[in-house]
C-alpha positions, 0 to 999 in steps of 0.5 A, spaced: 836 902 766 840 908 769 847 910 768 853 914 772 859 916 770 864 920 773 872 921 775 875 921 781 882 922 784 883 916 789 887 910 790 885 905 785 885 899 790 882 903 796 876 906 792 875 899 789 875 896 796 870 901 799 865 900 793 865 893 794 864 893 801 859 898 801 855 895 796 855 888 799 854 891 806 849 896 804 844 891 803 842 884 806 840 881 799 846 884 795 851 879 792 858 880 788 856 876 782 862 876 778 869 880 777 874 881 772 881 885 773 886 887 767 892 890 768 898 892 764 904 897 765 899 903 761 892 901 764 888 898 769 881 896 769 876 892 774 869 890 772 864 888 778 857 885 777 853 886 783 846 884 784 840 885 789 833 885 791 829 891 790 823 892 795 820 898 791 820 894 784 819 887 787 825 884 783 832 883 782 836 889 780 844 888 777 849 893 777 855 893 772 861 897 775 867 899 771 873 902 774 879 904 769 885 908 770 891 909 765 898 911 767 897 918 763 893 920 768 892 918 776 884 919 775 880 913 776 874 913 771 868 910 773 862 907 769 856 904 773 850 901 769 844 898 773 838 894 769 833 889 771 828 894 775 822 894 770 816 889 771 813 891 764 813 886 758 814 891 752 816 898 755 820 900 762 816 903 768 818 903 775 825 903 775 826 906 782 830 900 784 835 901 779 836 909 781 836 906 788 842 902 787 846 907 783 844 912 789 848 907 794 854 908 789 853 915 789 854 915 797 860 911 797 863 916 792 
């Protein structure tokens, strides 16, 4: 498992569109598995779950992405967690695919 957490000051919708399009167009095997969006007067939250094939690890890797913004601060908090990159039964090794998935997100940010 690998994780990226950061805050950016950008338009929420434009940022979400750029990330979705960048992930899906960045790999022929990438897919958007599901999504969820919540909004109140005070806050906004979008969750996306992506999956793609990792050639390095010879397996599928998922990335859960959460964008959160409150009305108090126009910053957008981002949390991305990848999983599924290990081939071992009892311990994790060869998690290169998980880091590579996060690297794609870093490029987009």
